[in-house]
N, C-alpha and C positions, 0 to 999 in steps of 0.2 A: 426559488420558492422555499426550498428546505435547507439552504446553506446556513442561514443564521441559526436554525434549530440544531443542526449537527455540529456547529461550531461550539455550542455549549456542551454537547456530549463529549467532544474531543478533549475537553479540559480534564475529564476524570476517567476516560476510557482509552483502550489501546488503539481505537480506530481514529485516525486524524482525517477529518473530512477534507476532500480535495477542495481547493479554492476555485470557484468558478471564474473563468477568464474567457474573454473573447479571443478568437484565434488570430494571432498576429504573425503567423509564420507562412503566409502566402498561400494557404489552402483556400482556393477559390470556391470550391464546392464542398461543403462540410458533409462528411458521411454520417448518416443517421443509423440508429439501431435497426437491424432487420428483424422481421418476425421470427421468433425462435421456433425450432422444430420440436418434435415430441421429446419429452423427458426420457422416454424409453430408449433413446439413442445415446443417452449420457453414459460416460464411463466412470465408474467409482474406483478411486484409488484405495490403498490399504489404510490410509489415515481417515477415510470416510468422506473426503472431498470428491465431489462429482463434477465433471466438466463435459461440455459439449461444444464443439466448434460449429457455430452457425455459419461461419465463413473463415477459411484459412487465408491469412494475409499473404501478400507477395513480397513484402519487405524483409529486412533482417529480423532475427530473433530479438525479443526484449530481454535485456540482461539486468541482473540486480544492480541497483544504483542508477538506472535510467530514469529520467524525468519524462513521463509519458503524458500525451495529450489524448484525452478519451471522452467518449460519451458513455454514460452508464445509467442503469436504473436498478434500484435495490428494493426487493419486496420480501415478504414472508407470509406464510399461511397461518392464520389464527389457530386453525385446528392442529397445526404442528408445533405451535409455540407453547411456552409455559402456561399461558392462559388457556390454551386449547385443551390442556389436560383436565380442565375443570368442566365437568359435564354440563353445569348450568350455563357457563359461558358459551360452550359449543352449541347448546340448544338455542340460545338467543341470537347468536351471530349469524347462523344460516350459511349454507355452503356457498351460495352465489356471492356472498359478501365476505368470504373468508380471506381473500388476497388483500394484503395491505402494502401499499407503496410508501416507504418511509423516506426515500431520497431518490432524486433523479436530476440529471442535467437538463437544461433547456436547449431547444434548437438554436444553433449559432453560438452557444456558450459552453464549449467543452471544458472539462476539468483538467487541471495540470497537477500531477502528484508524483513524488519520487517513490519508486517501487523497489521492493526487495531489500529495504533497509530498516524494516520494523516501524515505518511511519504509518502504516495501515494495518488492518487486521491480517493475521497469518494467512487466512483463506485467500486474500488478494495477492499477497506476496508469492505464495506457492502456485495459485491458480493462474497467475499471469506470467511470472518468471519461469514457472515449471520446476520440476524436481525429478531428475533422472533416476534417483533411488526409488521413487514411487511410480516411475513410468508415466509421469505427467510432462508432456512436452511444453516448451515455452510458447507463448503467443508470438506471432509475427506482426510487424507493422502492417496495418490494413486489416487485421483479423478481428473477428467478432466472436466472442466466447460467452457461453452461459455457465455460471458457476453455482453449484448448490453446496453451501458451506455449513458444516456441522457447527453446533454451538461452541464446542471447544476450540474451534479455529476462528471464532468470531467474538461474541461478547460473553460467552460462558454463562456461569451461574448468576452473575451480577446483572446481566442485561444492560440496557442503555436507558436509564431513567424511565420516563413514561412512554418512550417511543418504541423500544424493542424489549419485549418481556424476557425474563431469564430463560436460559436453555432453549433458545429459539434458533431454528435452522433458517439461514438467510439464503436468498437467491439473488444473484447479480447477473445482469447481462452487460458486458463491457465491450466496446468497440474502440480499438486503439488506432488513432489517427497518425500519430508520430511518436518517436522516441529519440531522445538525445541523452548523451552522457551528462550527468549532473556533476557539479564541482563540489565535492564534499568539504573543501577547504581544509585548513589545519586547525585542530582543536587548540583551545587555550592551554590545556595541560601539556600538549606536545611543544607548543611555543615556549612555555615556562621551562620545561626540561632543556630545551635547546639553549635558551639564554643562560641557564644555570651552568651548563657544560662549557659554554663559551666564556663565562665569567671566571670559572675555575681555571681554564687554560690560560687566560690573560693574567690571572693572579700568579700562577706558577711561573710564567715567563718573566713577570716583574720581579719576583723573588730571586729567580735564577740570575737575572741580569744584575741585580743589586749585589748578590754574593760574588758573582764573577768580577764586578768592578772593584770590590773590596780586596780581592785576591789576585788582581791582574799582575802585580809585581812578582808574585810567587810563580806565576805561570811562565814568566820569561826570565 
């Protein structure tokens, strides 16, 4: 429902929206997001990121560079957003309608995204892969975590078009179904450097062979 909308946002912002895909990895029963517990149980790290494990997975840890398959829902509170700082907006929005869902996966259509490589907002990379220097543990496969991401780890002062206001705290709930090592491949720059080095070596050998052939009588 929201995939096409966030695809346009991704072109000009740091968050690359996961592409929705059906599960082709043999998961017979798709895990759905569980009802999250109270925010009072969330742990806030020094960088302002809060996390709450709704369910701790039983699989291995998620590592940077993993391609994860997950369900998620992203929301924000109008009263905590840039617009929410406007008393007029706060008055007409009403508390009961303050929660905005700006993106979510559909049942049976988990998202697949590479994590920990800067392809998503920093709050996702840190909140899912963890950061031991901040005492944030990584998620495990099968885990379900709620993230409260400050604006500086999300879209910051720019916001995301008409969808996410500037300086908005985002809340995500993410359930990780599976994680596999992604193949980063070899960059074009690395390939070019390799071919240049090989070309230089072959040229050196050709010149060396020519000089040796010209002076072979002197050698014997």
